[in-house]
C-alpha positions as CSV (number, residue, x, y, z in Angstrom):
1,M,4.9,-19.1,2.6
2,V,6.3,-20.5,-0.7
3,F,7.3,-19.0,-4.0
4,D,4.9,-19.7,-6.9
5,R,7.0,-19.7,-10.1
6,R,4.1,-19.6,-12.5
7,H,2.7,-16.4,-11.0
8,Q,6.1,-15.0,-9.9
9,T,4.6,-14.4,-6.4
10,W,5.0,-15.5,-2.9
11,A,1.9,-17.4,-1.8
12,T,0.2,-17.8,1.6
13,S,-2.7,-20.2,2.0
14,D,-5.3,-18.1,0.3
15,R,-3.7,-15.0,-1.1
16,F,-0.8,-14.1,-3.3
17,I,1.6,-11.4,-2.1
18,P,3.7,-9.7,-4.8
19,R,7.3,-10.9,-5.0
20,S,8.5,-7.3,-5.6
21,F,7.2,-6.4,-2.1
22,V,8.0,-9.5,-0.1
23,R,11.7,-9.7,-1.0
24,P,12.5,-6.1,0.1
25,F,10.4,-6.7,3.2
26,V,12.4,-9.8,4.1
27,R,15.7,-8.0,3.7
28,F,14.2,-5.0,5.6
29,S,13.1,-7.1,8.5
30,Q,16.5,-8.8,8.8
31,I,18.2,-5.4,8.9
32,E,15.7,-4.1,11.5
33,A,16.1,-7.1,13.7
34,S,19.9,-6.5,14.0
35,S,19.5,-2.7,14.1
36,G,17.0,-3.0,17.0
37,T,19.5,-5.0,19.0
38,L,22.2,-2.4,18.4
39,L,19.8,0.4,19.2
40,L,18.9,-1.2,22.5
41,A,22.6,-1.7,23.4
42,A,23.3,2.0,22.6
43,A,20.4,3.1,24.8
44,I,21.6,1.0,27.7
45,I,25.2,2.3,27.3
46,A,23.9,5.9,27.3
47,L,21.9,5.3,30.5
48,I,24.8,3.7,32.4
49,W,27.2,6.3,31.1
50,A,25.0,9.2,32.1
51,N,24.5,7.9,35.6
52,G,28.0,6.5,36.3
53,P,31.2,8.1,37.5
54,W,32.0,9.3,33.9
55,S,28.6,11.1,33.5
56,Q,30.3,14.5,33.1
57,A,32.3,13.2,30.1
58,Y,29.1,11.9,28.5
59,F,27.3,15.3,28.7
60,S,30.5,17.2,27.7
61,I,30.9,15.1,24.6
62,V,27.2,15.3,23.6
63,E,27.3,19.1,23.9
64,T,30.7,19.6,22.4
65,P,30.4,22.8,20.3
66,I,31.0,22.7,16.5
67,I,31.7,25.8,14.6
68,V,31.7,25.9,10.8
69,D,32.8,29.0,8.9
70,I,32.2,29.1,5.1
71,G,33.0,32.3,3.4
72,G,32.3,34.4,6.4
73,F,29.0,32.6,7.1
74,T,29.4,30.9,10.5
75,V,27.2,28.1,11.9
76,H,27.3,27.3,15.6
77,S,26.1,23.8,16.6
78,S,26.9,20.9,18.8
79,I,27.3,17.1,18.4
80,H,23.8,16.6,19.8
81,E,22.3,19.1,17.2
82,V,24.4,17.6,14.3
83,I,22.9,14.2,15.1
84,N,19.3,15.4,15.7
85,D,19.1,17.9,12.9
86,G,21.6,16.5,10.4
87,L,22.0,12.8,10.6
88,M,18.4,12.2,11.5
89,A,17.4,14.0,8.3
90,I,19.0,11.1,6.5
91,F,17.1,8.7,8.7
92,F,13.8,10.4,7.9
93,F,14.8,10.4,4.2
94,V,14.8,6.6,4.4
95,V,11.5,6.8,6.3
96,G,10.1,8.8,3.3
97,I,11.4,6.2,0.9
98,E,9.8,3.4,2.9
99,I,6.5,5.3,2.9
100,K,6.6,5.9,-0.8
101,R,7.4,2.2,-1.4
102,E,4.4,1.2,0.6
103,L,2.2,3.7,-1.3
104,V,3.5,2.5,-4.7
105,V,3.9,-1.2,-4.4
106,G,2.7,-2.1,-0.8
107,D,-0.6,-2.5,1.0
108,L,-1.2,1.2,1.1
109,R,-1.4,1.2,-2.7
110,D,-4.8,-0.6,-2.6
111,R,-7.5,1.5,-0.9
112,K,-9.3,-1.5,0.5
113,A,-6.1,-3.3,1.7
114,A,-4.9,0.0,3.2
115,A,-8.1,0.6,5.2
116,L,-7.2,-1.8,8.0
117,P,-3.6,-0.6,8.8
118,V,-4.6,3.0,8.3
119,M,-7.6,2.7,10.7
120,G,-5.4,0.8,13.1
121,A,-2.8,3.6,12.9
122,L,-5.4,6.3,13.5
123,G,-6.5,4.5,16.7
124,G,-2.9,4.0,17.7
125,M,-2.3,7.8,17.4
126,A,-5.5,9.2,18.8
127,V,-6.0,7.1,22.0
128,P,-2.3,7.4,23.3
129,A,-2.6,11.2,22.8
130,L,-5.8,11.3,24.8
131,I,-4.4,9.2,27.6
132,Y,-1.4,11.6,27.8
133,L,-3.6,14.6,27.9
134,A,-5.7,13.0,30.7
135,F,-2.6,13.1,32.8
136,N,-1.1,16.4,31.6
137,G,-3.9,18.5,30.0
138,G,-3.9,22.1,31.2
139,T,-0.3,22.0,32.4
140,E,3.0,23.1,30.8
141,A,3.7,19.5,29.8
142,A,0.5,19.3,27.7
143,Q,2.6,20.0,24.6
144,G,4.0,16.5,24.8
145,W,0.8,14.8,23.6
146,G,2.5,13.7,20.4
147,I,5.2,11.6,22.2
148,P,3.3,8.4,22.7
149,M,1.8,8.5,19.2
150,A,4.9,7.1,17.5
151,T,5.9,3.5,16.6
152,D,9.6,2.7,16.2
153,I,9.8,0.6,13.0
154,A,13.3,-0.7,13.8
155,F,12.3,-2.1,17.1
156,A,8.8,-3.2,16.3
157,V,9.6,-5.0,13.0
158,G,12.8,-6.3,14.6
159,V,11.0,-7.9,17.5
160,V,8.5,-9.6,15.2
161,A,11.2,-10.8,12.9
162,L,13.0,-12.5,15.9
163,L,9.8,-14.5,16.6
164,G,10.2,-16.1,13.1
165,A,7.6,-18.6,11.9
166,R,5.4,-18.1,15.0
167,V,4.0,-14.9,13.4
168,P,2.1,-15.3,10.1
169,P,3.8,-13.4,7.1
170,A,0.6,-11.4,6.6
171,A,0.7,-10.2,10.2
172,K,4.3,-9.0,9.7
173,L,3.2,-7.1,6.5
174,F,0.3,-5.6,8.4
175,L,2.7,-4.3,11.1
176,L,4.9,-2.8,8.5
177,A,2.0,-1.0,6.8
178,L,0.7,0.1,10.2
179,A,4.0,1.5,11.2
180,I,4.3,3.3,7.8
181,A,0.9,4.8,8.3
182,D,1.8,5.8,11.8
183,D,5.0,7.5,10.5
184,I,2.9,9.5,8.1
185,G,0.8,10.7,11.1
186,A,4.0,11.5,13.1
187,I,5.5,13.5,10.3
188,A,2.3,15.5,10.0
189,V,2.3,16.2,13.7
190,I,5.9,17.3,13.7
191,A,5.3,19.6,10.7
192,I,2.0,21.2,12.0
193,F,2.3,21.3,15.7
194,Y,6.1,21.3,16.5
195,T,7.1,24.0,14.0
196,T,7.6,27.6,15.4
197,D,9.1,30.9,14.2
198,L,8.7,30.4,10.5
199,E,11.1,32.3,8.2
200,L,9.0,32.5,5.0
201,V,11.9,33.5,2.7
202,F,13.9,30.4,3.6
203,L,10.7,28.2,3.5
204,G,9.8,29.5,0.1
205,A,13.4,28.8,-1.2
206,A,13.3,25.3,0.3
207,L,9.9,24.6,-1.5
208,G,11.4,26.0,-4.7
209,G,14.3,23.6,-4.4
210,L,11.8,20.7,-3.9
211,V,9.9,21.7,-7.0
212,L,13.2,21.8,-9.0
213,V,14.0,18.2,-7.8
214,W,10.5,17.1,-8.8
215,V,10.9,18.6,-12.3
216,A,14.4,17.0,-12.6
217,G,12.8,13.6,-11.8
218,R,10.1,14.2,-14.4
219,V,12.6,14.8,-17.1
220,N,14.6,11.7,-16.1
221,I,17.6,13.4,-14.6
222,R,19.1,10.5,-12.5
223,S,22.6,11.7,-11.7
224,L,23.5,12.0,-8.0
225,A,25.9,14.8,-9.0
226,F,22.7,16.9,-9.3
227,Y,20.6,15.5,-6.4
228,T,23.2,15.4,-3.7
229,P,24.1,19.2,-3.7
230,M,20.3,19.9,-4.1
231,A,19.5,17.8,-1.1
232,I,22.1,19.5,1.1
233,L,20.8,23.0,0.0
234,I,17.2,22.1,0.6
235,W,18.1,20.7,4.1
236,F,19.9,23.9,5.0
237,L,17.1,26.1,3.8
238,T,14.6,24.0,5.7
239,L,16.7,24.2,8.9
240,E,16.9,28.0,8.6
241,S,13.1,28.3,7.9
242,G,12.1,27.1,11.3
243,V,10.6,23.9,10.0
244,H,12.5,21.0,11.5
245,A,15.2,20.0,9.0
246,T,14.3,16.3,9.1
247,L,11.1,17.1,7.2
248,A,13.4,18.0,4.2
249,G,14.6,14.4,4.3
250,V,11.0,13.1,4.3
251,A,10.0,15.3,1.3
252,L,13.1,14.2,-0.7
253,G,12.2,10.6,0.1
254,F,8.7,11.2,-1.3
255,L,10.2,12.7,-4.5
256,T,12.6,9.8,-5.1
257,P,11.3,7.9,-8.3
258,A,9.9,4.5,-7.5
259,R,9.9,3.3,-11.1
260,P,13.0,2.5,-13.2
261,L,13.8,4.3,-16.4
262,Y,13.8,1.0,-18.3
263,G,11.2,-1.7,-17.6
264,P,12.0,-5.4,-17.9
265,R,11.3,-5.6,-21.6
266,E,13.3,-2.5,-22.6
267,F,16.1,-3.6,-20.3
268,D,16.1,-7.1,-22.0
269,R,16.1,-5.5,-25.5
270,R,18.9,-3.1,-24.8
271,A,21.1,-5.6,-22.9
272,R,20.7,-8.2,-25.6
273,S,21.7,-5.8,-28.3
274,I,24.9,-5.2,-26.5
275,L,25.6,-8.8,-25.6
276,D,25.0,-9.9,-29.2
277,T,27.9,-7.8,-30.4
278,Y,30.1,-8.1,-27.3
279,P,33.7,-9.1,-28.4
280,V,34.4,-12.3,-26.5
281,E,37.9,-12.5,-28.0
282,T,40.0,-9.4,-27.2
283,V,43.1,-10.3,-29.1
284,E,42.3,-8.1,-32.1
285,P,43.5,-4.4,-32.1
286,Y,41.1,-2.2,-30.2
287,A,39.0,-5.2,-29.2
288,Q,39.6,-4.6,-25.5
289,E,38.7,-1.0,-25.8
290,H,35.5,-1.9,-27.5
291,A,34.7,-4.5,-24.9
292,D,35.2,-2.0,-22.1
293,H,32.9,0.5,-23.9
294,E,30.2,-2.1,-24.3
295,A,30.5,-3.2,-20.7
296,L,30.2,0.4,-19.5
297,L,27.1,0.8,-21.6
298,L,25.6,-2.4,-20.1
299,S,26.4,-1.1,-16.7
300,D,24.6,2.1,-17.4
301,I,21.6,0.2,-18.7
302,A,21.5,-2.1,-15.7
303,T,21.6,1.0,-13.4
304,A,18.7,2.6,-15.3
305,A,16.7,-0.6,-14.9
306,V,16.7,-0.3,-11.1
307,A,14.3,2.2,-9.5
308,P,16.2,5.1,-7.9
309,L,14.2,4.5,-4.7
310,S,15.5,0.9,-4.5
311,R,19.0,1.9,-5.5
312,V,19.3,4.7,-2.9
313,E,17.7,2.7,-0.1
314,F,20.1,-0.3,-0.8
315,R,23.1,2.0,-0.5
316,I,22.2,3.9,2.7
317,S,19.8,1.7,4.7
318,N,22.7,-0.1,6.5
319,F,24.3,3.3,7.3
320,T,21.0,4.6,8.8
321,S,20.2,1.4,10.7
322,F,23.7,0.6,12.1
323,V,25.3,4.1,12.4
324,I,22.7,6.9,12.6
325,V,20.0,5.3,14.7
326,P,22.5,3.9,17.4
327,L,24.2,7.3,17.5
328,F,20.9,9.0,18.0
329,A,20.1,6.6,20.9
330,L,23.5,7.1,22.4
331,A,23.1,10.9,22.3
332,N,19.5,11.1,23.4
333,A,18.9,8.2,25.8
334,G,21.3,9.5,28.5
335,V,19.0,10.5,31.3
336,D,20.6,11.6,34.6
337,L,18.4,10.0,37.3
338,R,20.8,10.7,40.2
339,G,18.9,13.7,41.4
340,T,15.6,11.8,41.9
341,S,14.5,8.2,42.3
342,F,13.5,6.2,39.3
343,G,10.2,5.5,41.1
344,E,9.4,9.2,41.5
345,A,10.3,9.9,37.8
346,L,8.2,6.9,36.6
347,T,5.1,8.0,38.5
348,S,5.3,11.6,37.4
349,P,2.3,12.7,35.2
350,V,4.6,13.1,32.1
351,A,6.1,9.6,32.4
352,M,2.8,8.0,33.3
353,G,1.1,9.7,30.3
354,V,3.8,8.6,27.9
355,G,4.2,5.1,29.3
356,L,0.4,4.3,29.5
357,G,-0.1,5.9,26.2
358,L,2.4,3.6,24.5
359,V,1.2,0.5,26.3
360,A,-2.6,0.8,26.9
361,G,-3.2,3.5,24.2
362,K,-1.5,1.6,21.4
363,L,-3.0,-1.8,22.5
364,F,-6.5,-0.6,22.8
365,G,-6.5,2.1,20.0
366,I,-5.1,-0.2,17.3
367,T,-7.2,-3.2,18.3
368,A,-10.4,-1.2,18.7
369,F,-10.1,0.8,15.5
370,S,-9.1,-2.3,13.5
371,W,-12.1,-4.2,14.9
372,L,-14.4,-1.3,13.9
373,A,-12.9,-1.3,10.4
374,V,-13.6,-5.1,10.0
375,R,-17.1,-4.8,11.4
376,A,-17.9,-1.8,9.1
377,G,-16.7,-3.8,6.1
378,L,-13.9,-1.3,5.4
379,G,-11.2,-4.0,5.7
380,R,-10.7,-7.7,6.6
381,L,-8.2,-9.6,8.6
382,P,-5.2,-10.7,6.6
383,P,-4.9,-14.4,5.7
384,R,-4.1,-16.8,8.6
385,V,-4.1,-13.9,11.1
386,T,-6.3,-14.1,14.2
387,W,-7.3,-11.4,16.6
388,R,-4.6,-12.7,19.0
389,H,-2.1,-11.8,16.3
390,M,-3.7,-8.4,15.9
391,I,-3.6,-7.7,19.6
392,G,0.0,-8.8,19.7
393,V,0.9,-6.6,16.8
394,A,-0.8,-3.7,18.6
395,G,1.3,-4.4,21.6
396,V,4.5,-4.4,19.7
397,A,3.5,-1.2,18.0
398,G,3.7,0.4,21.5
399,I,7.5,0.4,21.1
400,G,7.9,4.1,20.4
401,F,11.6,4.4,21.1
402,T,13.4,6.4,18.4
403,V,10.6,8.6,17.0
404,S,9.1,9.2,20.6
405,L,12.5,10.4,21.8
406,F,12.7,12.6,18.8
407,V,9.3,14.2,19.4
408,A,10.2,14.7,23.1
409,Q,13.1,16.8,22.0
410,L,10.8,19.0,19.9
411,A,8.0,19.1,22.5
412,F,9.8,20.4,25.6
413,R,12.2,23.2,26.2
414,D,12.5,22.2,29.9
415,P,15.2,19.5,30.2
416,I,13.5,18.1,33.3
417,L,10.3,17.4,31.3
418,T,12.3,15.9,28.5
419,D,14.0,13.5,31.0
420,L,10.7,12.5,32.5
421,A,9.3,11.8,29.0
422,R,12.4,9.6,28.3
423,V,11.7,7.6,31.4
424,G,8.1,7.0,30.2
425,I,9.4,6.1,26.7
426,F,11.9,3.5,28.1
427,A,9.4,1.9,30.5
428,G,6.4,2.0,28.1
429,S,8.4,0.6,25.2
430,L,9.8,-2.2,27.3
431,V,6.4,-3.2,28.7
432,A,4.8,-2.9,25.2
433,G,7.4,-5.1,23.7
434,V,7.1,-7.8,26.4
435,I,3.3,-7.9,26.0
436,G,3.5,-8.1,22.2
437,V,6.0,-11.0,22.4
438,L,3.9,-12.9,24.9
439,L,0.8,-12.5,22.7
440,L,2.5,-13.4,19.4
441,G,4.7,-16.2,20.8
442,G,1.7,-18.4,21.7
443,R,1.2,-22.1,21.3
444,E,-0.3,-22.1,17.8
445,P,1.7,-24.4,15.4
446,P,4.4,-22.7,13.3
447,I,3.4,-21.5,9.9
448,E,5.5,-23.0,7.1
């Protein structure tokens, strides 16, 4: 892939890909590759810690109570709940931003280009859920059907990024669009099927806050001094409404403006008007004060020329990737397997349903639905992408780690079922990743 200066695009052999999309994706994939490694390390540490001689300390720390008293209003929580309900709301805010970016400037913007990843995502959600229900339908564990539907963007994109030039750029973009579409489905499942005991007053107040944020964006209010307190208020109201608080993060991500206040021409005009009168020599009285004033104006104009979506994502993506997600893995991946053998846990209906759903369900569902989309003329294979690449991407998409663990927490109240689901998530994600790497790392010559 090379940069075409004339068209200001990155070019593959027979298709131009917008520069404005590829550059953020390249940076995103580099972050996710490193984040995936850290996430795996955190999960391994949690497993060893929860099953070692210091296991009591692990569970004591995770369940450490936290009490916040503000003006007589007391909130009781724990470190585990703060991570899952609080920090993960920021993670899902970034997910919402990524979804909006894909809808505005990515492949999901174009209906025809979006057909293939959307169809693949539908298959990658429906087939794993059916496989899980085949093992657990009619039992108390049936509620966990949403667990194997998820794809972990950090792990999946990170694994493909580590394969480098052996994977065509268009295949990497397809995986990202597929994972984004999958996330939309996972968010819908959480909102519709894993929300109970609604408090309509709080829910209405949260929706009112979101409307206020939308109006503020329409009238070009861009100050974080307004949006940060509003975000915290909406998160709290959503938490109290019975809807999972992470959905507030997703909604706020959707509402983040994806277009800058000033386009390139307006930015150029305003910046040049300042630079043309900028005092290069500051020896005259008040010249330095004037220079400072002009520099501050230029800074404000430059900030307004960057879309809030890009600006916010740039500021917090590293925090979510390298702090929040590893903390989530550390707090949720600790499964105590000392009371039963790993083999017994792995062969339980819950673990089998989750594991096979992630491996076989994703592999068959994504591939089959993508093939049907191509045959029906709804979409076409991306440039220089073969069906071996598509099957490999489907395999990698079976890495459901972070979001699958999150859904497992929502699906089950019985900690035994949650632990069995975690075993299936670990095993299924590992096997899916290995299969995907073997398929994508074939002998075809590298793509320059």
